[in-house]
PDB file of the backbone (N, CA, C, O) and the ligand in Angstrom, with CONECT records:
HET     ZN  A 101       1
ATOM      1  N   MET A   1      18.624  24.476   6.223  1.00  0.00           N
ATOM      2  CA  MET A   1      18.577  24.174   7.640  1.00  0.00           C
ATOM      3  C   MET A   1      18.383  22.668   7.813  1.00  0.00           C
ATOM      4  O   MET A   1      17.466  22.093   7.226  1.00  0.00           O
ATOM      5  N   ILE A   2      19.210  22.044   8.589  1.00  0.00           N
ATOM      6  CA  ILE A   2      19.139  20.609   8.835  1.00  0.00           C
ATOM      7  C   ILE A   2      18.336  20.376  10.106  1.00  0.00           C
ATOM      8  O   ILE A   2      18.594  20.987  11.143  1.00  0.00           O
ATOM      9  N   LEU A   3      17.355  19.480  10.008  1.00  0.00           N
ATOM     10  CA  LEU A   3      16.491  19.193  11.151  1.00  0.00           C
ATOM     11  C   LEU A   3      16.566  17.707  11.485  1.00  0.00           C
ATOM     12  O   LEU A   3      16.739  16.883  10.587  1.00  0.00           O
ATOM     13  N   PRO A   4      16.438  17.354  12.760  1.00  0.00           N
ATOM     14  CA  PRO A   4      16.426  15.936  13.123  1.00  0.00           C
ATOM     15  C   PRO A   4      15.083  15.310  12.749  1.00  0.00           C
ATOM     16  O   PRO A   4      14.097  16.005  12.502  1.00  0.00           O
ATOM     17  N   GLU A   5      15.075  13.962  12.714  1.00  0.00           N
ATOM     18  CA  GLU A   5      13.860  13.260  12.300  1.00  0.00           C
ATOM     19  C   GLU A   5      12.743  13.403  13.332  1.00  0.00           C
ATOM     20  O   GLU A   5      11.607  13.742  13.001  1.00  0.00           O
ATOM     21  N   LYS A   6      13.092  13.140  14.580  1.00  0.00           N
ATOM     22  CA  LYS A   6      12.064  13.129  15.621  1.00  0.00           C
ATOM     23  C   LYS A   6      12.226  14.357  16.502  1.00  0.00           C
ATOM     24  O   LYS A   6      12.895  14.330  17.535  1.00  0.00           O
ATOM     25  N   HIS A   7      11.601  15.416  16.063  1.00  0.00           N
ATOM     26  CA  HIS A   7      11.624  16.652  16.845  1.00  0.00           C
ATOM     27  C   HIS A   7      10.285  17.339  16.658  1.00  0.00           C
ATOM     28  O   HIS A   7       9.656  17.233  15.606  1.00  0.00           O
ATOM     29  N   TYR A   8       9.866  18.031  17.676  1.00  0.00           N
ATOM     30  CA  TYR A   8       8.547  18.682  17.634  1.00  0.00           C
ATOM     31  C   TYR A   8       8.456  19.685  16.489  1.00  0.00           C
ATOM     32  O   TYR A   8       7.445  19.746  15.790  1.00  0.00           O
ATOM     33  N   VAL A   9       9.507  20.463  16.301  1.00  0.00           N
ATOM     34  CA  VAL A   9       9.502  21.479  15.233  1.00  0.00           C
ATOM     35  C   VAL A   9       9.468  20.811  13.862  1.00  0.00           C
ATOM     36  O   VAL A   9       8.797  21.288  12.947  1.00  0.00           O
ATOM     37  N   THR A  10      10.195  19.706  13.728  1.00  0.00           N
ATOM     38  CA  THR A  10      10.175  18.969  12.463  1.00  0.00           C
ATOM     39  C   THR A  10       8.779  18.474  12.152  1.00  0.00           C
ATOM     40  O   THR A  10       8.308  18.585  11.020  1.00  0.00           O
ATOM     41  N   ASN A  11       8.116  17.926  13.164  1.00  0.00           N
ATOM     42  CA  ASN A  11       6.748  17.447  12.956  1.00  0.00           C
ATOM     43  C   ASN A  11       5.819  18.597  12.563  1.00  0.00           C
ATOM     44  O   ASN A  11       4.961  18.437  11.695  1.00  0.00           O
ATOM     45  N   LEU A  12       5.989  19.739  13.194  1.00  0.00           N
ATOM     46  CA  LEU A  12       5.146  20.893  12.861  1.00  0.00           C
ATOM     47  C   LEU A  12       5.373  21.345  11.423  1.00  0.00           C
ATOM     48  O   LEU A  12       4.419  21.680  10.720  1.00  0.00           O
ATOM     49  N   ILE A  13       6.625  21.356  10.985  1.00  0.00           N
ATOM     50  CA  ILE A  13       6.930  21.788   9.610  1.00  0.00           C
ATOM     51  C   ILE A  13       6.328  20.814   8.606  1.00  0.00           C
ATOM     52  O   ILE A  13       5.726  21.226   7.614  1.00  0.00           O
ATOM     53  N   ILE A  14       6.494  19.527   8.867  1.00  0.00           N
ATOM     54  CA  ILE A  14       5.949  18.527   7.929  1.00  0.00           C
ATOM     55  C   ILE A  14       4.431  18.601   7.918  1.00  0.00           C
ATOM     56  O   ILE A  14       3.813  18.545   6.855  1.00  0.00           O
ATOM     57  N   ARG A  15       3.830  18.724   9.087  1.00  0.00           N
ATOM     58  CA  ARG A  15       2.369  18.785   9.153  1.00  0.00           C
ATOM     59  C   ARG A  15       1.846  20.040   8.462  1.00  0.00           C
ATOM     60  O   ARG A  15       0.806  19.998   7.805  1.00  0.00           O
ATOM     61  N   ASP A  16       2.552  21.143   8.606  1.00  0.00           N
ATOM     62  CA  ASP A  16       2.139  22.376   7.942  1.00  0.00           C
ATOM     63  C   ASP A  16       2.203  22.221   6.428  1.00  0.00           C
ATOM     64  O   ASP A  16       1.278  22.624   5.723  1.00  0.00           O
ATOM     65  N   CYS A  17       3.287  21.640   5.924  1.00  0.00           N
ATOM     66  CA  CYS A  17       3.388  21.424   4.469  1.00  0.00           C
ATOM     67  C   CYS A  17       2.305  20.472   3.988  1.00  0.00           C
ATOM     68  O   CYS A  17       1.717  20.673   2.925  1.00  0.00           O
ATOM     69  N   HIS A  18       2.047  19.441   4.771  1.00  0.00           N
ATOM     70  CA  HIS A  18       1.024  18.466   4.390  1.00  0.00           C
ATOM     71  C   HIS A  18      -0.357  19.121   4.329  1.00  0.00           C
ATOM     72  O   HIS A  18      -1.118  18.876   3.393  1.00  0.00           O
ATOM     73  N   ASP A  19      -0.676  19.935   5.304  1.00  0.00           N
ATOM     74  CA  ASP A  19      -1.970  20.625   5.312  1.00  0.00           C
ATOM     75  C   ASP A  19      -2.054  21.683   4.216  1.00  0.00           C
ATOM     76  O   ASP A  19      -3.081  21.821   3.552  1.00  0.00           O
ATOM     77  N   ARG A  20      -0.957  22.433   4.031  1.00  0.00           N
ATOM     78  CA  ARG A  20      -0.954  23.503   3.037  1.00  0.00           C
ATOM     79  C   ARG A  20      -1.085  22.964   1.617  1.00  0.00           C
ATOM     80  O   ARG A  20      -1.705  23.602   0.766  1.00  0.00           O
ATOM     81  N   GLU A  21      -0.508  21.804   1.358  1.00  0.00           N
ATOM     82  CA  GLU A  21      -0.564  21.225   0.011  1.00  0.00           C
ATOM     83  C   GLU A  21      -1.875  20.497  -0.251  1.00  0.00           C
ATOM     84  O   GLU A  21      -2.098  20.006  -1.358  1.00  0.00           O
ATOM     85  N   GLY A  22      -2.737  20.423   0.744  1.00  0.00           N
ATOM     86  CA  GLY A  22      -4.040  19.788   0.541  1.00  0.00           C
ATOM     87  C   GLY A  22      -4.036  18.298   0.791  1.00  0.00           C
ATOM     88  O   GLY A  22      -4.713  17.544   0.091  1.00  0.00           O
ATOM     89  N   HIS A  23      -3.277  17.866   1.784  1.00  0.00           N
ATOM     90  CA  HIS A  23      -3.230  16.466   2.196  1.00  0.00           C
ATOM     91  C   HIS A  23      -2.806  15.563   1.029  1.00  0.00           C
ATOM     92  O   HIS A  23      -3.454  14.562   0.725  1.00  0.00           O
ATOM     93  N   VAL A  24      -1.721  15.943   0.402  1.00  0.00           N
ATOM     94  CA  VAL A  24      -1.178  15.155  -0.709  1.00  0.00           C
ATOM     95  C   VAL A  24      -0.295  14.045  -0.155  1.00  0.00           C
ATOM     96  O   VAL A  24      -0.141  13.903   1.058  1.00  0.00           O
ATOM     97  N   GLY A  25       0.274  13.272  -1.048  1.00  0.00           N
ATOM     98  CA  GLY A  25       1.088  12.127  -0.659  1.00  0.00           C
ATOM     99  C   GLY A  25       2.474  12.517  -0.178  1.00  0.00           C
ATOM    100  O   GLY A  25       2.829  13.693  -0.097  1.00  0.00           O
ATOM    101  N   ALA A  26       3.247  11.475   0.141  1.00  0.00           N
ATOM    102  CA  ALA A  26       4.560  11.683   0.748  1.00  0.00           C
ATOM    103  C   ALA A  26       5.531  12.370  -0.222  1.00  0.00           C
ATOM    104  O   ALA A  26       6.333  13.204   0.197  1.00  0.00           O
ATOM    105  N   GLY A  27       5.464  12.030  -1.489  1.00  0.00           N
ATOM    106  CA  GLY A  27       6.387  12.617  -2.461  1.00  0.00           C
ATOM    107  C   GLY A  27       6.214  14.118  -2.593  1.00  0.00           C
ATOM    108  O   GLY A  27       7.195  14.860  -2.635  1.00  0.00           O
ATOM    109  N   GLN A  28       4.980  14.561  -2.656  1.00  0.00           N
ATOM    110  CA  GLN A  28       4.717  16.001  -2.775  1.00  0.00           C
ATOM    111  C   GLN A  28       5.124  16.735  -1.506  1.00  0.00           C
ATOM    112  O   GLN A  28       5.671  17.836  -1.567  1.00  0.00           O
ATOM    113  N   VAL A  29       4.854  16.122  -0.351  1.00  0.00           N
ATOM    114  CA  VAL A  29       5.237  16.759   0.917  1.00  0.00           C
ATOM    115  C   VAL A  29       6.751  16.845   1.023  1.00  0.00           C
ATOM    116  O   VAL A  29       7.288  17.859   1.471  1.00  0.00           O
ATOM    117  N   LEU A  30       7.445  15.782   0.612  1.00  0.00           N
ATOM    118  CA  LEU A  30       8.909  15.799   0.649  1.00  0.00           C
ATOM    119  C   LEU A  30       9.461  16.889  -0.256  1.00  0.00           C
ATOM    120  O   LEU A  30      10.399  17.596   0.113  1.00  0.00           O
ATOM    121  N   ALA A  31       8.880  17.023  -1.436  1.00  0.00           N
ATOM    122  CA  ALA A  31       9.352  18.063  -2.354  1.00  0.00           C
ATOM    123  C   ALA A  31       9.116  19.452  -1.779  1.00  0.00           C
ATOM    124  O   ALA A  31       9.949  20.343  -1.944  1.00  0.00           O
ATOM    125  N   SER A  32       8.001  19.637  -1.115  1.00  0.00           N
ATOM    126  CA  SER A  32       7.686  20.935  -0.535  1.00  0.00           C
ATOM    127  C   SER A  32       8.605  21.258   0.645  1.00  0.00           C
ATOM    128  O   SER A  32       9.075  22.387   0.792  1.00  0.00           O
ATOM    129  N   VAL A  33       8.850  20.255   1.476  1.00  0.00           N
ATOM    130  CA  VAL A  33       9.703  20.468   2.652  1.00  0.00           C
ATOM    131  C   VAL A  33      11.145  20.712   2.232  1.00  0.00           C
ATOM    132  O   VAL A  33      11.838  21.537   2.827  1.00  0.00           O
ATOM    133  N   ARG A  34      11.600  19.988   1.198  1.00  0.00           N
ATOM    134  CA  ARG A  34      12.996  20.060   0.769  1.00  0.00           C
ATOM    135  C   ARG A  34      13.379  21.412   0.182  1.00  0.00           C
ATOM    136  O   ARG A  34      14.564  21.710   0.031  1.00  0.00           O
ATOM    137  N   GLN A  35      12.389  22.231  -0.149  1.00  0.00           N
ATOM    138  CA  GLN A  35      12.719  23.553  -0.687  1.00  0.00           C
ATOM    139  C   GLN A  35      13.415  24.427   0.346  1.00  0.00           C
ATOM    140  O   GLN A  35      14.209  25.299  -0.008  1.00  0.00           O
ATOM    141  N   LYS A  36      13.116  24.193   1.643  1.00  0.00           N
ATOM    142  CA  LYS A  36      13.708  25.051   2.674  1.00  0.00           C
ATOM    143  C   LYS A  36      14.477  24.263   3.731  1.00  0.00           C
ATOM    144  O   LYS A  36      15.398  24.798   4.348  1.00  0.00           O
ATOM    145  N   PHE A  37      14.109  22.992   3.949  1.00  0.00           N
ATOM    146  CA  PHE A  37      14.692  22.242   5.058  1.00  0.00           C
ATOM    147  C   PHE A  37      15.266  20.935   4.564  1.00  0.00           C
ATOM    148  O   PHE A  37      14.830  20.391   3.549  1.00  0.00           O
ATOM    149  N   TRP A  38      16.252  20.434   5.294  1.00  0.00           N
ATOM    150  CA  TRP A  38      16.817  19.114   5.051  1.00  0.00           C
ATOM    151  C   TRP A  38      16.595  18.302   6.323  1.00  0.00           C
ATOM    152  O   TRP A  38      17.228  18.542   7.351  1.00  0.00           O
ATOM    153  N   ILE A  39      15.689  17.342   6.231  1.00  0.00           N
ATOM    154  CA  ILE A  39      15.320  16.563   7.408  1.00  0.00           C
ATOM    155  C   ILE A  39      15.999  15.201   7.312  1.00  0.00           C
ATOM    156  O   ILE A  39      15.931  14.528   6.283  1.00  0.00           O
ATOM    157  N   LEU A  40      16.647  14.812   8.394  1.00  0.00           N
ATOM    158  CA  LEU A  40      17.296  13.510   8.438  1.00  0.00           C
ATOM    159  C   LEU A  40      16.219  12.429   8.487  1.00  0.00           C
ATOM    160  O   LEU A  40      15.242  12.545   9.227  1.00  0.00           O
ATOM    161  N   ARG A  41      16.407  11.381   7.694  1.00  0.00           N
ATOM    162  CA  ARG A  41      15.426  10.286   7.569  1.00  0.00           C
ATOM    163  C   ARG A  41      14.032  10.866   7.288  1.00  0.00           C
ATOM    164  O   ARG A  41      13.055  10.545   7.965  1.00  0.00           O
ATOM    165  N   ARG A  42      13.976  11.713   6.288  1.00  0.00           N
ATOM    166  CA  ARG A  42      12.750  12.449   6.007  1.00  0.00           C
ATOM    167  C   ARG A  42      11.617  11.565   5.522  1.00  0.00           C
ATOM    168  O   ARG A  42      10.452  11.874   5.772  1.00  0.00           O
ATOM    169  N   HIS A  43      11.927  10.467   4.834  1.00  0.00           N
ATOM    170  CA  HIS A  43      10.854   9.599   4.348  1.00  0.00           C
ATOM    171  C   HIS A  43      10.069   9.010   5.513  1.00  0.00           C
ATOM    172  O   HIS A  43       8.838   8.994   5.494  1.00  0.00           O
ATOM    173  N   ALA A  44      10.779   8.530   6.524  1.00  0.00           N
ATOM    174  CA  ALA A  44      10.095   7.945   7.682  1.00  0.00           C
ATOM    175  C   ALA A  44       9.317   9.011   8.435  1.00  0.00           C
ATOM    176  O   ALA A  44       8.209   8.755   8.906  1.00  0.00           O
ATOM    177  N   ALA A  45       9.883  10.200   8.553  1.00  0.00           N
ATOM    178  CA  ALA A  45       9.198  11.271   9.279  1.00  0.00           C
ATOM    179  C   ALA A  45       7.916  11.682   8.561  1.00  0.00           C
ATOM    180  O   ALA A  45       6.883  11.883   9.199  1.00  0.00           O
ATOM    181  N   VAL A  46       7.982  11.805   7.239  1.00  0.00           N
ATOM    182  CA  VAL A  46       6.795  12.219   6.480  1.00  0.00           C
ATOM    183  C   VAL A  46       5.739  11.125   6.517  1.00  0.00           C
ATOM    184  O   VAL A  46       4.552  11.407   6.678  1.00  0.00           O
ATOM    185  N   ARG A  47       6.169   9.879   6.370  1.00  0.00           N
ATOM    186  CA  ARG A  47       5.191   8.786   6.439  1.00  0.00           C
ATOM    187  C   ARG A  47       4.512   8.738   7.806  1.00  0.00           C
ATOM    188  O   ARG A  47       3.320   8.443   7.902  1.00  0.00           O
ATOM    189  N   HIS A  48       5.270   9.027   8.860  1.00  0.00           N
ATOM    190  CA  HIS A  48       4.706   9.031  10.197  1.00  0.00           C
ATOM    191  C   HIS A  48       3.641  10.114  10.340  1.00  0.00           C
ATOM    192  O   HIS A  48       2.582   9.880  10.924  1.00  0.00           O
ATOM    193  N   ILE A  49       3.925  11.292   9.809  1.00  0.00           N
ATOM    194  CA  ILE A  49       2.971  12.397   9.915  1.00  0.00           C
ATOM    195  C   ILE A  49       1.738  12.121   9.060  1.00  0.00           C
ATOM    196  O   ILE A  49       0.613  12.355   9.500  1.00  0.00           O
ATOM    197  N   ILE A  50       1.944  11.624   7.835  1.00  0.00           N
ATOM    198  CA  ILE A  50       0.805  11.362   6.957  1.00  0.00           C
ATOM    199  C   ILE A  50      -0.041  10.218   7.510  1.00  0.00           C
ATOM    200  O   ILE A  50      -1.265  10.237   7.384  1.00  0.00           O
ATOM    201  N   GLY A  51       0.592   9.238   8.111  1.00  0.00           N
ATOM    202  CA  GLY A  51      -0.163   8.127   8.705  1.00  0.00           C
ATOM    203  C   GLY A  51      -1.022   8.567   9.871  1.00  0.00           C
ATOM    204  O   GLY A  51      -2.024   7.920  10.177  1.00  0.00           O
ATOM    205  N   GLY A  52      -0.655   9.648  10.525  1.00  0.00           N
ATOM    206  CA  GLY A  52      -1.444  10.137  11.642  1.00  0.00           C
ATOM    207  C   GLY A  52      -2.456  11.196  11.267  1.00  0.00           C
ATOM    208  O   GLY A  52      -3.166  11.705  12.135  1.00  0.00           O
ATOM    209  N   SER A  53      -2.537  11.539   9.995  1.00  0.00           N
ATOM    210  CA  SER A  53      -3.479  12.567   9.550  1.00  0.00           C
ATOM    211  C   SER A  53      -4.890  11.988   9.529  1.00  0.00           C
ATOM    212  O   SER A  53      -5.161  11.020   8.819  1.00  0.00           O
ATOM    213  N   LEU A  54      -5.779  12.582  10.306  1.00  0.00           N
ATOM    214  CA  LEU A  54      -7.144  12.070  10.381  1.00  0.00           C
ATOM    215  C   LEU A  54      -7.906  12.319   9.091  1.00  0.00           C
ATOM    216  O   LEU A  54      -8.723  11.493   8.685  1.00  0.00           O
ATOM    217  N   GLN A  55      -7.644  13.465   8.433  1.00  0.00           N
ATOM    218  CA  GLN A  55      -8.333  13.750   7.171  1.00  0.00           C
ATOM    219  C   GLN A  55      -7.950  12.721   6.112  1.00  0.00           C
ATOM    220  O   GLN A  55      -8.806  12.254   5.361  1.00  0.00           O
ATOM    221  N   CYS A  56      -6.672  12.368   6.051  1.00  0.00           N
ATOM    222  CA  CYS A  56      -6.243  11.376   5.060  1.00  0.00           C
ATOM    223  C   CYS A  56      -6.861  10.019   5.361  1.00  0.00           C
ATOM    224  O   CYS A  56      -7.254   9.300   4.443  1.00  0.00           O
ATOM    225  N   ARG A  57      -6.950   9.667   6.628  1.00  0.00           N
ATOM    226  CA  ARG A  57      -7.580   8.388   6.975  1.00  0.00           C
ATOM    227  C   ARG A  57      -9.055   8.399   6.619  1.00  0.00           C
ATOM    228  O   ARG A  57      -9.608   7.380   6.206  1.00  0.00           O
ATOM    229  N   PHE A  58      -9.695   9.554   6.779  1.00  0.00           N
ATOM    230  CA  PHE A  58     -11.121   9.651   6.480  1.00  0.00           C
ATOM    231  C   PHE A  58     -11.350   9.601   4.975  1.00  0.00           C
ATOM    232  O   PHE A  58     -12.294   8.956   4.518  1.00  0.00           O
ATOM    233  N   TRP A  59     -10.505  10.269   4.201  1.00  0.00           N
ATOM    234  CA  TRP A  59     -10.701  10.337   2.751  1.00  0.00           C
ATOM    235  C   TRP A  59     -10.182   9.098   2.041  1.00  0.00           C
ATOM    236  O   TRP A  59     -10.668   8.763   0.960  1.00  0.00           O
ATOM    237  N   ASN A  60      -9.224   8.421   2.609  1.00  0.00           N
ATOM    238  CA  ASN A  60      -8.655   7.226   1.980  1.00  0.00           C
ATOM    239  C   ASN A  60      -8.771   6.037   2.935  1.00  0.00           C
ATOM    240  O   ASN A  60      -7.765   5.562   3.462  1.00  0.00           O
ATOM    241  N   PRO A  61      -9.981   5.563   3.155  1.00  0.00           N
ATOM    242  CA  PRO A  61     -10.122   4.479   4.128  1.00  0.00           C
ATOM    243  C   PRO A  61      -9.540   3.177   3.587  1.00  0.00           C
ATOM    244  O   PRO A  61      -9.463   2.957   2.378  1.00  0.00           O
ATOM    245  N   ARG A  62      -9.141   2.336   4.508  1.00  0.00           N
ATOM    246  CA  ARG A  62      -8.641   1.017   4.122  1.00  0.00           C
ATOM    247  C   ARG A  62      -9.838   0.176   3.692  1.00  0.00           C
ATOM    248  O   ARG A  62     -10.831   0.073   4.412  1.00  0.00           O
ATOM    249  N   LEU A  63      -9.730  -0.413   2.530  1.00  0.00           N
ATOM    250  CA  LEU A  63     -10.837  -1.186   1.997  1.00  0.00           C
ATOM    251  C   LEU A  63     -10.988  -2.494   2.763  1.00  0.00           C
ATOM    252  O   LEU A  63     -10.009  -3.123   3.165  1.00  0.00           O
ATOM    253  N   CYS A  64     -12.235  -2.879   2.951  1.00  0.00           N
ATOM    254  CA  CYS A  64     -12.509  -4.145   3.642  1.00  0.00           C
ATOM    255  C   CYS A  64     -12.334  -5.294   2.657  1.00  0.00           C
ATOM    256  O   CYS A  64     -12.583  -5.149   1.461  1.00  0.00           O
ATOM    257  N   GLU A  65     -11.915  -6.399   3.161  1.00  0.00           N
ATOM    258  CA  GLU A  65     -11.788  -7.592   2.330  1.00  0.00           C
ATOM    259  C   GLU A  65     -12.824  -8.615   2.753  1.00  0.00           C
ATOM    260  O   GLU A  65     -13.127  -8.778   3.934  1.00  0.00           O
ATOM    261  N   GLN A  66     -13.352  -9.292   1.760  1.00  0.00           N
ATOM    262  CA  GLN A  66     -14.357 -10.298   2.043  1.00  0.00           C
ATOM    263  C   GLN A  66     -13.692 -11.499   2.695  1.00  0.00           C
ATOM    264  O   GLN A  66     -12.640 -11.961   2.254  1.00  0.00           O
ATOM    265  N   ILE A  67     -14.320 -11.994   3.745  1.00  0.00           N
ATOM    266  CA  ILE A  67     -13.799 -13.171   4.416  1.00  0.00           C
ATOM    267  C   ILE A  67     -14.323 -14.398   3.674  1.00  0.00           C
ATOM    268  O   ILE A  67     -15.531 -14.600   3.545  1.00  0.00           O
ATOM    269  N   LYS A  68     -13.396 -15.201   3.197  1.00  0.00           N
ATOM    270  CA  LYS A  68     -13.788 -16.359   2.395  1.00  0.00           C
ATOM    271  C   LYS A  68     -13.410 -17.640   3.116  1.00  0.00           C
ATOM    272  O   LYS A  68     -12.418 -17.695   3.844  1.00  0.00           O
ATOM    273  N   ALA A  69     -14.214 -18.663   2.901  1.00  0.00           N
ATOM    274  CA  ALA A  69     -13.902 -19.977   3.449  1.00  0.00           C
ATOM    275  C   ALA A  69     -12.847 -20.641   2.575  1.00  0.00           C
ATOM    276  O   ALA A  69     -12.776 -20.343   1.383  1.00  0.00           O
ATOM    277  N   PRO A  70     -12.036 -21.519   3.121  1.00  0.00           N
ATOM    278  CA  PRO A  70     -11.049 -22.200   2.290  1.00  0.00           C
ATOM    279  C   PRO A  70     -11.745 -23.089   1.258  1.00  0.00           C
ATOM    280  O   PRO A  70     -12.839 -23.604   1.489  1.00  0.00           O
ATOM    281  N   LEU A  71     -11.082 -23.251   0.123  1.00  0.00           N
ATOM    282  CA  LEU A  71     -11.665 -24.069  -0.936  1.00  0.00           C
ATOM    283  C   LEU A  71     -11.686 -25.530  -0.523  1.00  0.00           C
ATOM    284  O   LEU A  71     -10.793 -25.979   0.195  1.00  0.00           O
ATOM    285  N   PRO A  72     -12.699 -26.289  -0.967  1.00  0.00           N
ATOM    286  CA  PRO A  72     -12.715 -27.714  -0.656  1.00  0.00           C
ATOM    287  C   PRO A  72     -11.564 -28.432  -1.361  1.00  0.00           C
ATOM    288  O   PRO A  72     -11.052 -27.961  -2.376  1.00  0.00           O
ATOM    289  N   SER A  73     -11.168 -29.574  -0.809  1.00  0.00           N
ATOM    290  CA  SER A  73      -9.984 -30.273  -1.314  1.00  0.00           C
ATOM    291  C   SER A  73     -10.098 -30.686  -2.785  1.00  0.00           C
ATOM    292  O   SER A  73      -9.086 -30.617  -3.483  1.00  0.00           O
ATOM    293  N   PRO A  74     -11.268 -31.114  -3.313  1.00  0.00           N
ATOM    294  CA  PRO A  74     -11.300 -31.444  -4.750  1.00  0.00           C
ATOM    295  C   PRO A  74     -11.001 -30.249  -5.654  1.00  0.00           C
ATOM    296  O   PRO A  74     -10.557 -30.431  -6.788  1.00  0.00           O
ATOM    297  N   ARG A  75     -11.240 -29.024  -5.165  1.00  0.00           N
ATOM    298  CA  ARG A  75     -11.003 -27.845  -6.000  1.00  0.00           C
ATOM    299  C   ARG A  75      -9.536 -27.477  -6.055  1.00  0.00           C
ATOM    300  O   ARG A  75      -9.107 -26.811  -6.998  1.00  0.00           O
ATOM    301  N   ILE A  76      -8.757 -27.890  -5.071  1.00  0.00           N
ATOM    302  CA  ILE A  76      -7.350 -27.503  -5.061  1.00  0.00           C
ATOM    303  C   ILE A  76      -6.417 -28.640  -5.424  1.00  0.00           C
ATOM    304  O   ILE A  76      -5.223 -28.414  -5.621  1.00  0.00           O
ATOM    305  N   SER A  77      -6.936 -29.869  -5.517  1.00  0.00           N
ATOM    306  CA  SER A  77      -6.089 -30.993  -5.900  1.00  0.00           C
ATOM    307  C   SER A  77      -6.093 -31.121  -7.417  1.00  0.00           C
ATOM    308  O   SER A  77      -7.104 -30.835  -8.060  1.00  0.00           O
ATOM    309  N   PRO A  78      -4.979 -31.546  -7.994  1.00  0.00           N
ATOM    310  CA  PRO A  78      -4.944 -31.695  -9.457  1.00  0.00           C
ATOM    311  C   PRO A  78      -5.899 -32.809  -9.896  1.00  0.00           C
ATOM    312  O   PRO A  78      -6.021 -33.844  -9.242  1.00  0.00           O
ATOM    313  N   CYS A  79      -6.553 -32.568 -10.996  1.00  0.00           N
ATOM    314  CA  CYS A  79      -7.543 -33.543 -11.447  1.00  0.00           C
ATOM    315  C   CYS A  79      -6.878 -34.561 -12.369  1.00  0.00           C
ATOM    316  O   CYS A  79      -5.898 -34.266 -13.053  1.00  0.00           O
ATOM    317  N   VAL A  80      -7.428 -35.734 -12.364  1.00  0.00           N
ATOM    318  CA  VAL A  80      -6.966 -36.804 -13.244  1.00  0.00           C
ATOM    319  C   VAL A  80      -7.900 -36.810 -14.448  1.00  0.00           C
ATOM    320  O   VAL A  80      -9.111 -36.951 -14.281  1.00  0.00           O
ATOM    321  N   PRO A  81      -7.364 -36.662 -15.657  1.00  0.00           N
ATOM    322  CA  PRO A  81      -8.251 -36.629 -16.814  1.00  0.00           C
ATOM    323  C   PRO A  81      -8.937 -37.978 -17.021  1.00  0.00           C
ATOM    324  O   PRO A  81      -8.361 -39.037 -16.773  1.00  0.00           O
ATOM    325  N   SER A  82     -10.156 -37.906 -17.470  1.00  0.00           N
ATOM    326  CA  SER A  82     -10.902 -39.132 -17.685  1.00  0.00           C
ATOM    327  C   SER A  82     -10.340 -39.885 -18.899  1.00  0.00           C
ATOM    328  O   SER A  82      -9.580 -39.329 -19.691  1.00  0.00           O
ATOM    329  N   PHE A  83     -10.719 -41.122 -19.024  1.00  0.00           N
ATOM    330  CA  PHE A  83     -10.231 -41.934 -20.135  1.00  0.00           C
ATOM    331  C   PHE A  83     -10.697 -41.373 -21.466  1.00  0.00           C
ATOM    332  O   PHE A  83      -9.960 -41.388 -22.452  1.00  0.00           O
ATOM    333  N   ARG A  84     -11.927 -40.877 -21.484  1.00  0.00           N
ATOM    334  CA  ARG A  84     -12.452 -40.342 -22.723  1.00  0.00           C
ATOM    335  C   ARG A  84     -11.645 -39.121 -23.182  1.00  0.00           C
ATOM    336  O   ARG A  84     -11.336 -38.989 -24.366  1.00  0.00           O
ATOM    337  N   LEU A  85     -11.308 -38.233 -22.247  1.00  0.00           N
ATOM    338  CA  LEU A  85     -10.497 -37.070 -22.586  1.00  0.00           C
ATOM    339  C   LEU A  85      -9.101 -37.500 -23.009  1.00  0.00           C
ATOM    340  O   LEU A  85      -8.527 -36.941 -23.943  1.00  0.00           O
ATOM    341  N   TRP A  86      -8.557 -38.495 -22.319  1.00  0.00           N
ATOM    342  CA  TRP A  86      -7.225 -38.984 -22.680  1.00  0.00           C
ATOM    343  C   TRP A  86      -7.242 -39.567 -24.086  1.00  0.00           C
ATOM    344  O   TRP A  86      -6.317 -39.332 -24.864  1.00  0.00           O
ATOM    345  N   ALA A  87      -8.288 -40.328 -24.424  1.00  0.00           N
ATOM    346  CA  ALA A  87      -8.382 -40.934 -25.741  1.00  0.00           C
ATOM    347  C   ALA A  87      -8.552 -39.864 -26.817  1.00  0.00           C
ATOM    348  O   ALA A  87      -8.029 -40.011 -27.922  1.00  0.00           O
ATOM    349  N   TRP A  88      -9.271 -38.798 -26.508  1.00  0.00           N
ATOM    350  CA  TRP A  88      -9.484 -37.758 -27.507  1.00  0.00           C
ATOM    351  C   TRP A  88      -8.216 -36.963 -27.746  1.00  0.00           C
ATOM    352  O   TRP A  88      -7.926 -36.595 -28.884  1.00  0.00           O
ATOM    353  N   THR A  89      -7.455 -36.690 -26.694  1.00  0.00           N
ATOM    354  CA  THR A  89      -6.249 -35.895 -26.850  1.00  0.00           C
ATOM    355  C   THR A  89      -5.117 -36.695 -27.465  1.00  0.00           C
ATOM    356  O   THR A  89      -4.227 -36.110 -28.082  1.00  0.00           O
ATOM    357  N   THR A  90      -5.121 -37.998 -27.319  1.00  0.00           N
ATOM    358  CA  THR A  90      -4.039 -38.811 -27.865  1.00  0.00           C
ATOM    359  C   THR A  90      -4.401 -39.422 -29.203  1.00  0.00           C
ATOM    360  O   THR A  90      -3.642 -40.232 -29.736  1.00  0.00           O
ATOM    361  N   SER A  91      -5.535 -39.056 -29.752  1.00  0.00           N
ATOM    362  CA  SER A  91      -5.980 -39.534 -31.069  1.00  0.00           C
ATOM    363  C   SER A  91      -6.203 -41.031 -31.109  1.00  0.00           C
ATOM    364  O   SER A  91      -6.093 -41.653 -32.166  1.00  0.00           O
ATOM    365  N   VAL A  92      -6.512 -41.609 -29.968  1.00  0.00           N
ATOM    366  CA  VAL A  92      -6.854 -43.020 -29.957  1.00  0.00           C
ATOM    367  C   VAL A  92      -8.364 -43.140 -30.127  1.00  0.00           C
ATOM    368  O   VAL A  92      -9.131 -42.668 -29.287  1.00  0.00           O
ATOM    369  N   ARG A  93      -8.764 -43.744 -31.164  1.00  0.00           N
ATOM    370  CA  ARG A  93     -10.206 -43.919 -31.422  1.00  0.00           C
ATOM    371  C   ARG A  93     -10.588 -45.327 -31.069  1.00  0.00           C
ATOM    372  O   ARG A  93      -9.882 -46.281 -31.395  1.00  0.00           O
ATOM    373  N   TYR A  94     -11.691 -45.451 -30.411  1.00  0.00           N
ATOM    374  CA  TYR A  94     -12.174 -46.794 -30.019  1.00  0.00           C
ATOM    375  C   TYR A  94     -13.591 -46.987 -30.442  1.00  0.00           C
ATOM    376  O   TYR A  94     -14.168 -48.048 -30.203  1.00  0.00           O
TER     377      TYR A  94
HETATM  378 ZN    ZN A 101      -3.571  14.403   5.567  1.00  0.00          ZN2+
END
């Protein structure tokens, strides 16, 4: 049975498979749905349904990122080697 991407029945079928499989990822839901139905643009439809699943959002929260200050300019500018380091690397002994 061929189903359109954005249809109420299509959403119900995808949501049912998603819930029945235990809130698994898009690949598993696609495999489950494809056994009986052929949904046009099914990847986008499944991602839309999974993105709206409250249980998935609760169990897989988006991780917070630490807010960092920009590095000071001496840390990001290339350093000029000192004369002593230059003399040691070039085998010049003084
Ligand atoms: Zn879910």
